[in-house]
DRENPA-3360 file (N, C-alpha, C; in nm, 2 decimals, always signed):
BEGIN
1 = MSVTSLKT = +0.27/+1.86/+1.34/+0.21/+1.80/+1.24/+0.08/+1.87/+1.20 ~ +0.06/+1.92/+1.08/-0.05/+2.00/+1.03/-0.17/+1.90/+1.01 ~ -0.31/+1.95/+1.06/-0.41/+1.88/+1.02/-0.51/+1.96/+0.95 ~ -0.46/+2.06/+0.86/-0.56/+2.14/+0.80/-0.55/+2.09/+0.65 ~ -0.46/+2.02/+0.59/-0.46/+1.98/+0.45/-0.40/+1.85/+0.44 ~ -0.44/+1.79/+0.33/-0.40/+1.66/+0.28/-0.35/+1.67/+0.13 ~ -0.24/+1.62/+0.11/-0.18/+1.63/-0.03/-0.29/+1.55/-0.12 ~ -0.30/+1.61/-0.24/-0.40/+1.55/-0.32/-0.34/+1.50/-0.46;
9 = LHSVHYND = -0.38/+1.38/-0.51/-0.33/+1.33/-0.63/-0.44/+1.29/-0.72 ~ -0.46/+1.38/-0.83/-0.58/+1.35/-0.92/-0.57/+1.25/-1.01 ~ -0.67/+1.20/-1.07/-0.67/+1.08/-1.16/-0.61/+1.13/-1.30 ~ -0.56/+1.03/-1.37/-0.50/+1.07/-1.51/-0.57/+0.97/-1.62 ~ -0.61/+1.02/-1.73/-0.66/+0.95/-1.83/-0.56/+0.89/-1.91 ~ -0.58/+0.76/-1.95/-0.47/+0.69/-2.02/-0.41/+0.75/-2.13 ~ -0.51/+0.83/-2.21/-0.45/+0.88/-2.34/-0.36/+1.01/-2.30 ~ -0.37/+1.06/-2.20/-0.28/+1.17/-2.15/-0.14/+1.11/-2.09;
17 = AKNYTTQQ = -0.16/+1.00/-2.02/-0.04/+0.93/-1.96/+0.07/+0.89/-2.06 ~ +0.03/+0.85/-2.16/+0.13/+0.79/-2.25/+0.21/+0.90/-2.32 ~ +0.17/+1.03/-2.31/+0.26/+1.14/-2.36/+0.34/+1.21/-2.25 ~ +0.33/+1.17/-2.11/+0.41/+1.22/-2.01/+0.54/+1.20/-2.02 ~ +0.63/+1.29/-1.98/+0.77/+1.27/-1.95/+0.79/+1.19/-1.82 ~ +0.91/+1.15/-1.79/+0.94/+1.07/-1.69/+0.91/+1.16/-1.56 ~ +0.94/+1.29/-1.56/+0.91/+1.38/-1.44/+0.77/+1.37/-1.42 ~ +0.69/+1.40/-1.52/+0.53/+1.41/-1.52/+0.48/+1.27/-1.47;
25 = LREQFLLQ = +0.53/+1.16/-1.51/+0.48/+1.03/-1.45/+0.52/+1.02/-1.30 ~ +0.62/+1.05/-1.26/+0.66/+1.07/-1.11/+0.58/+1.14/-1.04 ~ +0.55/+1.26/-1.09/+0.47/+1.36/-1.02/+0.32/+1.30/-1.00 ~ +0.29/+1.22/-1.10/+0.12/+1.18/-1.12/+0.10/+1.05/-1.05 ~ +0.21/+0.97/-1.02/+0.19/+0.83/-0.99/+0.28/+0.79/-0.87 ~ +0.39/+0.85/-0.85/+0.48/+0.81/-0.74/+0.45/+0.88/-0.63 ~ +0.44/+0.83/-0.50/+0.43/+0.87/-0.37/+0.56/+0.87/-0.31 ~ +0.63/+1.00/-0.29/+0.75/+1.02/-0.24/+0.75/+1.09/-0.11;
33 = QLEKDDAI = +0.87/+1.09/-0.03/+0.88/+1.15/+0.10/+0.77/+1.12/+0.18 ~ +0.74/+1.01/+0.20/+0.64/+0.96/+0.30/+0.69/+0.93/+0.42 ~ +0.81/+0.90/+0.43/+0.88/+0.86/+0.57/+0.95/+0.98/+0.63 ~ +0.88/+1.02/+0.74/+0.93/+1.14/+0.80/+0.92/+1.11/+0.96 ~ +1.02/+1.13/+1.03/+1.03/+1.10/+1.18/+0.92/+1.17/+1.25 ~ +0.84/+1.10/+1.35/+0.74/+1.16/+1.42/+0.64/+1.23/+1.34 ~ +0.59/+1.17/+1.22/+0.49/+1.25/+1.15/+0.42/+1.13/+1.07 ~ +0.29/+1.18/+1.04/+0.21/+1.10/+0.94/+0.19/+1.18/+0.81;
41 = ELVYIHYD = +0.24/+1.11/+0.72/+0.23/+1.16/+0.57/+0.14/+1.10/+0.48 ~ +0.02/+1.16/+0.44/-0.07/+1.08/+0.36/-0.10/+1.17/+0.23 ~ -0.15/+1.10/+0.13/-0.19/+1.15/+0.01/-0.34/+1.10/-0.01 ~ -0.43/+1.19/-0.05/-0.56/+1.16/-0.11/-0.54/+1.14/-0.25 ~ -0.58/+1.02/-0.28/-0.56/+0.97/-0.43/-0.70/+0.96/-0.49 ~ -0.72/+1.03/-0.61/-0.86/+1.03/-0.67/-0.88/+0.91/-0.76 ~ -0.82/+0.79/-0.72/-0.85/+0.66/-0.78/-0.91/+0.59/-0.67 ~ -1.05/+0.56/-0.68/-1.14/+0.51/-0.57/-1.11/+0.57/-0.42;
49 = RMIAGIAK = -1.09/+0.70/-0.45/-1.09/+0.80/-0.32/-0.99/+0.72/-0.20 ~ -0.89/+0.66/-0.24/-0.80/+0.60/-0.15/-0.71/+0.71/-0.10 ~ -0.68/+0.67/+0.05/-0.56/+0.76/+0.10/-0.46/+0.68/+0.15 ~ -0.33/+0.71/+0.12/-0.23/+0.62/+0.14/-0.11/+0.70/+0.20 ~ -0.02/+0.63/+0.27/+0.09/+0.70/+0.34/+0.15/+0.62/+0.45 ~ +0.23/+0.69/+0.53/+0.32/+0.64/+0.64/+0.28/+0.71/+0.78 ~ +0.27/+0.63/+0.87/+0.29/+0.69/+1.00/+0.42/+0.64/+1.07 ~ +0.51/+0.73/+1.10/+0.64/+0.67/+1.16/+0.67/+0.75/+1.31;
57 = PVAATLSL = +0.61/+0.69/+1.40/+0.65/+0.74/+1.54/+0.79/+0.71/+1.57 ~ +0.85/+0.79/+1.64/+0.98/+0.77/+1.67/+1.00/+0.80/+1.84 ~ +1.00/+0.93/+1.88/+0.99/+0.96/+2.00/+0.86/+1.00/+2.05 ~ +0.76/+1.02/+1.97/+0.63/+1.07/+2.00/+0.52/+0.96/+1.96 ~ +0.42/+0.98/+2.03/+0.30/+0.90/+1.99/+0.22/+0.98/+1.90 ~ +0.18/+0.93/+1.78/+0.11/+1.01/+1.68/-0.03/+0.96/+1.69 ~ -0.12/+1.07/+1.67/-0.27/+1.04/+1.66/-0.31/+1.08/+1.51 ~ -0.40/+0.98/+1.46/-0.45/+1.02/+1.33/-0.55/+1.13/+1.33;
65 = PTYVNLKS = -0.52/+1.24/+1.25/-0.61/+1.34/+1.26/-0.71/+1.34/+1.15 ~ -0.81/+1.41/+1.16/-0.89/+1.44/+1.04/-0.83/+1.55/+0.96 ~ -0.89/+1.58/+0.83/-0.84/+1.68/+0.75/-0.96/+1.77/+0.68 ~ -0.93/+1.89/+0.66/-1.03/+1.99/+0.60/-1.08/+1.92/+0.49 ~ -0.99/+1.85/+0.41/-1.05/+1.78/+0.29/-1.16/+1.69/+0.30 ~ -1.15/+1.62/+0.41/-1.25/+1.50/+0.43/-1.39/+1.56/+0.47 ~ -1.39/+1.67/+0.53/-1.53/+1.73/+0.58/-1.59/+1.64/+0.68 ~ -1.50/+1.58/+0.78/-1.56/+1.49/+0.86/-1.51/+1.52/+1.01;
73 = EYFLERRE = -1.59/+1.48/+1.10/-1.56/+1.51/+1.24/-1.43/+1.43/+1.28 ~ -1.41/+1.31/+1.23/-1.30/+1.23/+1.27/-1.26/+1.15/+1.13 ~ -1.14/+1.10/+1.12/-1.07/+1.03/+1.01/-1.17/+0.93/+0.95 ~ -1.20/+0.83/+1.05/-1.29/+0.72/+1.00/-1.44/+0.73/+1.02 ~ -1.47/+0.86/+1.01/-1.63/+0.87/+1.03/-1.69/+0.81/+0.90 ~ -1.64/+0.82/+0.78/-1.69/+0.74/+0.67/-1.60/+0.67/+0.59 ~ -1.49/+0.61/+0.67/-1.38/+0.55/+0.60/-1.35/+0.44/+0.69 ~ -1.28/+0.34/+0.62/-1.19/+0.22/+0.69/-1.04/+0.23/+0.66;
81 = LGIINTGG = -0.97/+0.15/+0.75/-0.83/+0.17/+0.73/-0.75/+0.05/+0.75 ~ -0.66/+0.02/+0.68/-0.57/-0.10/+0.69/-0.43/-0.04/+0.72 ~ -0.38/-0.11/+0.82/-0.23/-0.08/+0.86/-0.14/-0.19/+0.86 ~ -0.02/-0.19/+0.81/+0.07/-0.30/+0.81/+0.21/-0.23/+0.84 ~ +0.27/-0.30/+0.95/+0.41/-0.25/+1.00/+0.52/-0.30/+0.92 ~ +0.61/-0.22/+0.87/+0.72/-0.27/+0.79/+0.85/-0.22/+0.87 ~ +0.85/-0.19/+0.99/+0.97/-0.14/+1.07/+0.98/-0.23/+1.19 ~ +1.04/-0.16/+1.29/+1.05/-0.22/+1.41/+0.91/-0.24/+1.50;
89 = KGTVTVDG = +0.93/-0.29/+1.62/+0.80/-0.32/+1.70/+0.74/-0.20/+1.74 ~ +0.60/-0.19/+1.73/+0.53/-0.07/+1.75/+0.39/-0.10/+1.80 ~ +0.31/+0.00/+1.85/+0.18/-0.02/+1.89/+0.08/+0.05/+1.81 ~ -0.03/-0.01/+1.78/-0.14/+0.06/+1.72/-0.26/+0.06/+1.83 ~ -0.31/+0.17/+1.85/-0.41/+0.19/+1.95/-0.55/+0.24/+1.89 ~ -0.64/+0.14/+1.89/-0.78/+0.17/+1.82/-0.88/+0.19/+1.93 ~ -0.94/+0.31/+1.94/-1.03/+0.35/+2.04/-0.99/+0.28/+2.18 ~ -0.87/+0.31/+2.23/-0.84/+0.27/+2.36/-0.78/+0.12/+2.37;
97 = KAFELEKL = -0.80/+0.03/+2.26/-0.75/-0.09/+2.25/-0.61/-0.10/+2.18 ~ -0.51/-0.14/+2.27/-0.38/-0.15/+2.21/-0.33/-0.29/+2.15 ~ -0.27/-0.28/+2.02/-0.22/-0.39/+1.96/-0.07/-0.37/+1.94 ~ +0.01/-0.48/+1.99/+0.16/-0.46/+1.96/+0.19/-0.54/+1.83 ~ +0.26/-0.47/+1.72/+0.27/-0.52/+1.60/+0.43/-0.54/+1.58 ~ +0.46/-0.65/+1.55/+0.60/-0.67/+1.50/+0.59/-0.66/+1.35 ~ +0.72/-0.67/+1.28/+0.72/-0.64/+1.14/+0.63/-0.73/+1.06 ~ +0.55/-0.68/+0.97/+0.46/-0.74/+0.89/+0.32/-0.78/+0.95;
105 = DCVYAGKG = +0.30/-0.75/+1.08/+0.17/-0.75/+1.13/+0.07/-0.64/+1.08 ~ -0.06/-0.69/+1.10/-0.16/-0.61/+1.03/-0.27/-0.58/+1.12 ~ -0.33/-0.46/+1.13/-0.44/-0.41/+1.20/-0.55/-0.35/+1.09 ~ -0.68/-0.38/+1.11/-0.79/-0.33/+1.03/-0.87/-0.26/+1.13 ~ -0.90/-0.13/+1.11/-0.99/-0.05/+1.18/-1.12/+0.00/+1.09 ~ -1.24/-0.02/+1.13/-1.35/+0.00/+1.06/-1.40/+0.14/+1.06 ~ -1.51/+0.15/+0.98/-1.59/+0.28/+0.99/-1.65/+0.31/+1.13 ~ -1.64/+0.43/+1.18/-1.68/+0.47/+1.31/-1.57/+0.48/+1.42;
113 = VKEVSFSS = -1.46/+0.42/+1.39/-1.37/+0.41/+1.49/-1.32/+0.58/+1.51 ~ -1.31/+0.62/+1.63/-1.28/+0.77/+1.64/-1.14/+0.81/+1.67 ~ -1.07/+0.71/+1.73/-0.93/+0.74/+1.76/-0.83/+0.63/+1.73 ~ -0.72/+0.67/+1.64/-0.62/+0.57/+1.61/-0.48/+0.63/+1.64 ~ -0.40/+0.58/+1.73/-0.27/+0.64/+1.74/-0.17/+0.54/+1.72 ~ -0.03/+0.57/+1.70/+0.08/+0.51/+1.67/+0.20/+0.54/+1.76 ~ +0.27/+0.42/+1.80/+0.39/+0.46/+1.89/+0.50/+0.34/+1.86 ~ +0.62/+0.36/+1.89/+0.72/+0.26/+1.86/+0.78/+0.22/+2.01;
121 = ADAASPAI = +0.83/+0.10/+1.99/+0.88/+0.04/+2.13/+1.03/+0.09/+2.14 ~ +1.10/+0.12/+2.06/+1.21/+0.16/+2.05/+1.24/+0.26/+1.94 ~ +1.29/+0.38/+1.99/+1.33/+0.50/+1.91/+1.43/+0.45/+1.81 ~ +1.53/+0.37/+1.85/+1.64/+0.34/+1.77/+1.61/+0.24/+1.66 ~ +1.48/+0.19/+1.66/+1.44/+0.10/+1.56/+1.28/+0.11/+1.56 ~ +1.24/+0.23/+1.50/+1.10/+0.27/+1.51/+1.01/+0.18/+1.42 ~ +0.89/+0.18/+1.44/+0.79/+0.12/+1.36/+0.78/+0.21/+1.25 ~ +0.74/+0.15/+1.14/+0.69/+0.23/+1.01/+0.56/+0.16/+0.96;
129 = FFLLSAPA = +0.46/+0.23/+0.98/+0.32/+0.19/+0.95/+0.27/+0.24/+0.81 ~ +0.25/+0.14/+0.73/+0.20/+0.19/+0.60/+0.04/+0.19/+0.61 ~ -0.02/+0.29/+0.57/-0.17/+0.30/+0.59/-0.23/+0.31/+0.46 ~ -0.35/+0.25/+0.44/-0.45/+0.26/+0.32/-0.60/+0.28/+0.37 ~ -0.65/+0.38/+0.33/-0.78/+0.40/+0.37/-0.87/+0.42/+0.25 ~ -1.00/+0.36/+0.27/-1.10/+0.39/+0.15/-1.23/+0.43/+0.21 ~ -1.33/+0.48/+0.14/-1.45/+0.50/+0.19/-1.53/+0.37/+0.23 ~ -1.59/+0.38/+0.33/-1.68/+0.25/+0.39/-1.83/+0.29/+0.40;
137 = HQAYPTVF = -1.91/+0.19/+0.37/-2.05/+0.20/+0.38/-2.11/+0.12/+0.50 ~ -2.03/+0.05/+0.56/-2.06/-0.04/+0.67/-1.95/-0.06/+0.77 ~ -1.98/-0.08/+0.90/-1.89/-0.08/+1.00/-1.84/-0.23/+1.03 ~ -1.73/-0.26/+1.01/-1.67/-0.39/+1.05/-1.58/-0.38/+1.17 ~ -1.57/-0.49/+1.25/-1.50/-0.47/+1.37/-1.33/-0.47/+1.35 ~ -1.27/-0.42/+1.45/-1.12/-0.40/+1.45/-1.07/-0.54/+1.46 ~ -0.96/-0.58/+1.37/-0.91/-0.71/+1.38/-0.76/-0.69/+1.37 ~ -0.69/-0.76/+1.44/-0.55/-0.77/+1.45/-0.50/-0.91/+1.39;
145 = AKAADVSP = -0.39/-0.91/+1.30/-0.36/-1.03/+1.23/-0.19/-1.04/+1.25 ~ -0.16/-1.14/+1.30/+0.00/-1.15/+1.30/+0.05/-1.23/+1.18 ~ +0.16/-1.19/+1.14/+0.21/-1.26/+1.01/+0.25/-1.39/+1.05 ~ +0.29/-1.41/+1.17/+0.33/-1.55/+1.21/+0.22/-1.66/+1.18 ~ +0.08/-1.60/+1.20/-0.03/-1.69/+1.19/-0.09/-1.70/+1.06 ~ -0.03/-1.63/+0.96/-0.09/-1.63/+0.82/+0.00/-1.73/+0.74 ~ -0.05/-1.83/+0.67/+0.02/-1.92/+0.57/+0.03/-1.86/+0.45 ~ +0.17/-1.82/+0.42/+0.18/-1.75/+0.29/+0.16/-1.84/+0.16;
153 = LELGSKET = +0.12/-1.78/+0.05/+0.13/-1.87/-0.08/+0.27/-1.86/-0.13 ~ +0.31/-1.98/-0.19/+0.43/-1.99/-0.24/+0.42/-1.98/-0.39 ~ +0.49/-1.86/-0.45/+0.46/-1.83/-0.60/+0.59/-1.82/-0.66 ~ +0.59/-1.84/-0.80/+0.72/-1.81/-0.88/+0.80/-1.93/-0.88 ~ +0.93/-1.91/-0.92/+1.02/-2.02/-0.94/+1.15/-1.94/-0.93 ~ +1.28/-2.03/-0.90/+1.41/-1.97/-0.91/+1.44/-1.96/-1.05 ~ +1.38/-2.05/-1.14/+1.42/-2.03/-1.28/+1.36/-1.91/-1.36 ~ +1.26/-1.85/-1.30/+1.20/-1.73/-1.36/+1.24/-1.60/-1.26;
161 = SNERQLFK = +1.32/-1.63/-1.17/+1.38/-1.52/-1.08/+1.26/-1.44/-1.01 ~ +1.15/-1.52/-0.97/+1.05/-1.46/-0.91/+0.97/-1.54/-0.80 ~ +1.06/-1.61/-0.73/+1.03/-1.70/-0.62/+0.99/-1.60/-0.52 ~ +0.86/-1.62/-0.47/+0.81/-1.52/-0.36/+0.70/-1.58/-0.26 ~ +0.69/-1.51/-0.16/+0.59/-1.55/-0.06/+0.47/-1.44/-0.07 ~ +0.36/-1.47/-0.06/+0.25/-1.38/-0.05/+0.16/-1.40/+0.07 ~ +0.16/-1.28/+0.15/+0.06/-1.30/+0.26/-0.06/-1.23/+0.25 ~ -0.18/-1.28/+0.26/-0.30/-1.21/+0.24/-0.36/-1.18/+0.38;
169 = YIHNDGIQ = -0.40/-1.06/+0.41/-0.47/-1.02/+0.54/-0.60/-0.97/+0.51 ~ -0.64/-0.87/+0.45/-0.75/-0.82/+0.43/-0.82/-0.85/+0.29 ~ -0.92/-0.95/+0.30/-0.96/-1.02/+0.17/-1.09/-1.09/+0.21 ~ -1.15/-1.16/+0.11/-1.28/-1.21/+0.13/-1.28/-1.33/+0.22 ~ -1.17/-1.40/+0.22/-1.15/-1.53/+0.32/-1.05/-1.48/+0.45 ~ -1.04/-1.37/+0.45/-0.95/-1.32/+0.59/-1.03/-1.21/+0.67 ~ -0.96/-1.11/+0.70/-1.03/-0.99/+0.76/-1.14/-0.92/+0.67 ~ -1.25/-0.92/+0.74/-1.35/-0.84/+0.65/-1.33/-0.70/+0.64;
177 = SCQLVMGV = -1.38/-0.64/+0.52/-1.38/-0.50/+0.50/-1.50/-0.46/+0.41 ~ -1.52/-0.33/+0.38/-1.60/-0.29/+0.29/-1.56/-0.31/+0.15 ~ -1.44/-0.25/+0.13/-1.38/-0.26/+0.00/-1.22/-0.27/-0.01 ~ -1.15/-0.27/+0.11/-1.00/-0.30/+0.11/-0.97/-0.43/+0.08 ~ -0.86/-0.45/+0.02/-0.79/-0.58/+0.00/-0.64/-0.55/+0.02 ~ -0.57/-0.60/+0.13/-0.44/-0.59/+0.14/-0.35/-0.69/+0.19 ~ -0.22/-0.69/+0.15/-0.13/-0.79/+0.19/+0.02/-0.75/+0.17 ~ +0.10/-0.86/+0.17/+0.25/-0.83/+0.15/+0.31/-0.95/+0.07;
185 = TSLKTGSV = +0.40/-0.91/-0.02/+0.46/-1.01/-0.10/+0.62/-0.98/-0.08 ~ +0.69/-1.09/-0.04/+0.83/-1.08/-0.02/+0.90/-1.17/-0.11 ~ +1.00/-1.11/-0.18/+1.08/-1.17/-0.27/+1.19/-1.27/-0.21 ~ +1.22/-1.39/-0.25/+1.34/-1.46/-0.18/+1.46/-1.42/-0.25 ~ +1.58/-1.44/-0.19/+1.71/-1.41/-0.22/+1.73/-1.48/-0.36 ~ +1.77/-1.37/-0.44/+1.81/-1.42/-0.58/+1.69/-1.39/-0.68 ~ +1.58/-1.37/-0.63/+1.45/-1.33/-0.71/+1.44/-1.19/-0.71 ~ +1.39/-1.14/-0.84/+1.38/-0.98/-0.85/+1.25/-0.94/-0.92;
193 = WNSVPPHT = +1.17/-1.03/-0.98/+1.06/-0.99/-1.06/+0.93/-1.01/-0.96 ~ +0.84/-0.91/-0.96/+0.70/-0.92/-0.89/+0.59/-0.92/-0.98 ~ +0.49/-0.99/-0.96/+0.37/-0.99/-1.01/+0.37/-1.02/-1.16 ~ +0.45/-1.12/-1.18/+0.47/-1.18/-1.32/+0.39/-1.32/-1.32 ~ +0.30/-1.35/-1.42/+0.26/-1.25/-1.52/+0.18/-1.15/-1.48 ~ +0.20/-1.03/-1.55/+0.12/-0.90/-1.50/-0.03/-0.91/-1.54 ~ -0.10/-0.82/-1.49/-0.24/-0.81/-1.51/-0.30/-0.66/-1.48 ~ -0.42/-0.63/-1.52/-0.49/-0.52/-1.48/-0.62/-0.57/-1.41;
201 = HDRRSEVY = -0.69/-0.47/-1.35/-0.82/-0.51/-1.30/-0.91/-0.38/-1.30 ~ -1.00/-0.37/-1.40/-1.07/-0.25/-1.42/-1.16/-0.21/-1.32 ~ -1.18/-0.31/-1.22/-1.29/-0.29/-1.13/-1.24/-0.22/-0.99 ~ -1.10/-0.20/-0.99/-1.04/-0.14/-0.87/-0.90/-0.08/-0.90 ~ -0.85/+0.01/-0.82/-0.73/+0.06/-0.82/-0.63/+0.00/-0.71 ~ -0.50/+0.04/-0.73/-0.40/-0.04/-0.64/-0.29/+0.06/-0.61 ~ -0.23/+0.04/-0.48/-0.11/+0.10/-0.45/-0.01/-0.01/-0.42 ~ +0.11/+0.01/-0.48/+0.23/-0.07/-0.44/+0.32/+0.00/-0.34;
209 = FYFDVAAD = +0.35/-0.05/-0.22/+0.45/+0.02/-0.13/+0.56/-0.07/-0.13 ~ +0.68/-0.02/-0.17/+0.80/-0.10/-0.18/+0.88/-0.07/-0.05 ~ +0.93/-0.17/+0.02/+1.01/-0.16/+0.14/+1.12/-0.26/+0.14 ~ +1.21/-0.27/+0.24/+1.31/-0.35/+0.23/+1.41/-0.35/+0.11 ~ +1.41/-0.23/+0.04/+1.49/-0.21/-0.09/+1.62/-0.14/-0.01 ~ +1.73/-0.20/-0.04/+1.86/-0.17/+0.01/+1.88/-0.01/-0.03 ~ +1.97/+0.07/+0.03/+1.96/+0.21/+0.02/+2.04/+0.23/-0.13 ~ +2.12/+0.14/-0.17/+2.19/+0.16/-0.30/+2.11/+0.07/-0.41;
217 = QRVFHMMG = +2.00/+0.03/-0.39/+1.93/-0.06/-0.49/+1.81/+0.02/-0.53 ~ +1.74/-0.01/-0.64/+1.61/+0.03/-0.67/+1.53/-0.07/-0.75 ~ +1.38/-0.04/-0.75/+1.30/-0.12/-0.82/+1.25/-0.05/-0.94 ~ +1.25/-0.12/-1.06/+1.20/-0.08/-1.18/+1.06/-0.12/-1.20 ~ +0.96/-0.03/-1.17/+0.81/-0.05/-1.17/+0.77/-0.04/-1.32 ~ +0.71/-0.12/-1.36/+0.65/-0.12/-1.50/+0.49/-0.07/-1.47 ~ +0.45/+0.02/-1.56/+0.32/+0.07/-1.55/+0.26/+0.12/-1.69 ~ +0.14/+0.15/-1.68/+0.08/+0.20/-1.82/-0.01/+0.09/-1.87;
225 = EPQETRHL = -0.08/+0.13/-1.98/-0.16/+0.04/-2.07/-0.06/-0.07/-2.11 ~ -0.10/-0.21/-2.13/-0.03/-0.31/-2.15/+0.05/-0.29/-2.28 ~ -0.01/-0.22/-2.39/+0.06/-0.18/-2.52/+0.12/-0.06/-2.53 ~ +0.14/+0.01/-2.39/+0.21/+0.14/-2.39/+0.27/+0.15/-2.26 ~ +0.34/+0.05/-2.23/+0.40/+0.04/-2.10/+0.53/+0.14/-2.09 ~ +0.54/+0.19/-1.95/+0.64/+0.29/-1.91/+0.70/+0.24/-1.79 ~ +0.81/+0.30/-1.73/+0.86/+0.24/-1.61/+0.90/+0.37/-1.52 ~ +0.90/+0.34/-1.39/+0.94/+0.44/-1.30/+1.04/+0.36/-1.20;
233 = IVANNEAI = +1.15/+0.44/-1.16/+1.24/+0.38/-1.08/+1.22/+0.42/-0.93 ~ +1.20/+0.32/-0.85/+1.14/+0.35/-0.72/+1.24/+0.30/-0.61 ~ +1.26/+0.38/-0.51/+1.35/+0.36/-0.39/+1.26/+0.31/-0.27 ~ +1.35/+0.29/-0.16/+1.28/+0.23/-0.04/+1.18/+0.32/+0.01 ~ +1.07/+0.26/+0.05/+0.94/+0.33/+0.13/+0.90/+0.45/+0.03 ~ +0.88/+0.42/-0.10/+0.80/+0.48/-0.19/+0.70/+0.39/-0.24 ~ +0.59/+0.45/-0.29/+0.47/+0.39/-0.32/+0.44/+0.43/-0.47 ~ +0.38/+0.32/-0.55/+0.33/+0.36/-0.69/+0.18/+0.36/-0.69;
241 = VSASWGVH = +0.09/+0.43/-0.75/-0.04/+0.43/-0.76/-0.07/+0.38/-0.91 ~ -0.15/+0.26/-0.90/-0.19/+0.20/-1.04/-0.33/+0.22/-1.07 ~ -0.36/+0.29/-1.17/-0.48/+0.31/-1.22/-0.54/+0.18/-1.27 ~ -0.67/+0.18/-1.27/-0.75/+0.05/-1.31/-0.70/+0.02/-1.47 ~ -0.66/+0.11/-1.55/-0.64/+0.07/-1.68/-0.49/+0.02/-1.70 ~ -0.41/+0.02/-1.58/-0.26/-0.01/-1.61/-0.21/-0.13/-1.55 ~ -0.11/-0.19/-1.61/-0.04/-0.30/-1.55/+0.04/-0.25/-1.42 ~ +0.09/-0.36/-1.35/+0.17/-0.31/-1.24/+0.26/-0.44/-1.21;
249 = FGCGTGNY = +0.39/-0.43/-1.24/+0.48/-0.53/-1.21/+0.62/-0.47/-1.22 ~ +0.72/-0.55/-1.15/+0.85/-0.47/-1.17/+0.96/-0.56/-1.13 ~ +1.08/-0.51/-1.16/+1.19/-0.60/-1.14/+1.31/-0.51/-1.06 ~ +1.36/-0.57/-0.96/+1.46/-0.49/-0.87/+1.60/-0.52/-0.89 ~ +1.68/-0.44/-0.85/+1.83/-0.48/-0.86/+1.88/-0.57/-0.76 ~ +1.80/-0.59/-0.66/+1.81/-0.69/-0.55/+1.67/-0.73/-0.50 ~ +1.67/-0.83/-0.42/+1.55/-0.87/-0.36/+1.48/-0.77/-0.26 ~ +1.34/-0.76/-0.25/+1.27/-0.66/-0.16/+1.14/-0.71/-0.13;
257 = SFIWAMAG = +1.06/-0.64/-0.08/+0.92/-0.67/-0.04/+0.84/-0.55/-0.07 ~ +0.70/-0.57/-0.09/+0.60/-0.47/-0.10/+0.48/-0.51/-0.06 ~ +0.39/-0.40/-0.02/+0.25/-0.41/+0.02/+0.18/-0.39/-0.10 ~ +0.07/-0.47/-0.13/-0.01/-0.45/-0.23/-0.16/-0.40/-0.16 ~ -0.21/-0.30/-0.20/-0.32/-0.25/-0.12/-0.43/-0.19/-0.22 ~ -0.54/-0.24/-0.22/-0.66/-0.21/-0.33/-0.78/-0.16/-0.27 ~ -0.85/-0.09/-0.36/-1.00/-0.05/-0.32/-1.07/-0.05/-0.45 ~ -1.21/-0.07/-0.43/-1.28/-0.07/-0.56/-1.42/-0.14/-0.56;
265 = ENKEFTDM = -1.45/-0.19/-0.67/-1.58/-0.24/-0.67/-1.62/-0.38/-0.60 ~ -1.50/-0.47/-0.59/-1.51/-0.60/-0.52/-1.39/-0.62/-0.45 ~ -1.39/-0.74/-0.37/-1.29/-0.79/-0.29/-1.24/-0.92/-0.34 ~ -1.26/-0.96/-0.45/-1.20/-1.10/-0.50/-1.06/-1.08/-0.54 ~ -0.99/-1.15/-0.46/-0.85/-1.14/-0.49/-0.81/-1.19/-0.62 ~ -0.87/-1.29/-0.68/-0.85/-1.34/-0.80/-0.91/-1.27/-0.93 ~ -0.97/-1.14/-0.89/-1.04/-1.07/-1.00/-0.93/-1.00/-1.07 ~ -0.86/-1.04/-1.17/-0.76/-0.98/-1.26/-0.78/-1.03/-1.40;
273 = DPTPIATL = -0.74/-0.94/-1.48/-0.74/-0.95/-1.63/-0.60/-0.98/-1.66 ~ -0.56/-1.10/-1.70/-0.42/-1.13/-1.72/-0.38/-1.07/-1.86 ~ -0.24/-1.02/-1.86/-0.17/-0.96/-1.97/-0.06/-1.06/-2.00 ~ -0.08/-1.15/-2.10/+0.05/-1.24/-2.12/+0.18/-1.15/-2.17 ~ +0.29/-1.19/-2.11/+0.41/-1.13/-2.13/+0.43/-1.10/-2.28 ~ +0.40/-1.19/-2.38/+0.45/-1.18/-2.50/+0.36/-1.07/-2.58 ~ +0.25/-1.02/-2.51/+0.16/-0.92/-2.57/+0.19/-0.79/-2.52 ~ +0.30/-0.77/-2.43/+0.34/-0.62/-2.38/+0.42/-0.56/-2.48;
281 = L = +0.41/-0.42/-2.48/+0.49/-0.34/-2.58/+0.54/-0.23/-2.48;
% end
């Protein structure tokens, strides 16, 4: 595993994005090929300087490196990190303290943590850890949250095909952070629409990481300015970067789950600028 470079995704102006081809949109907003056995695959995103990706330990224990791009002695010297497991049982070890994560469990590691490592309990059913990191100005303690201990919000309805459960982990009333906000949304059987009604939030950027998407199914992710919408077709364990000026919602060919992970000016979960469906173009 190389520790010398970190793939970089630069920010895009909305006037440019509206002229992009499908391939250009995919290159600038879709994070692909994140899932690799016994590897940590990360992307440095120039929206709120987030870093997103996957750690997938199978036979090996993986240690989070620092990168030349960060100009830091260790990865979390000036950063914080949110971790959510979307695979089999695994362990996250933070400065020597081990946490056993079942699927959908979460760990937060704050500024100043020097060592983070990842391992799986069973190579036949490896853990898949989604990571989101952002710059931090204050050190918050490491916290472990089990999905079973989080009471989900029940949203949507069968009538509008968006019945779903939303689990909040890192937010103002939960795990404390400098600027990270993270959680999981799972659609119920028969529901396919996420994040409806759609919204923007000019004060922060967001990453949607889609998982539990069947191999022969896809999610049609809507993006762009509310009156200049585009779509990208997303497969399992791929992520979409949402600029602050763009909407982010989608429809699947079957039900699925996704991690929503944000960083920016504030941590208010409800800080959204609604975009009524009837106004979309």
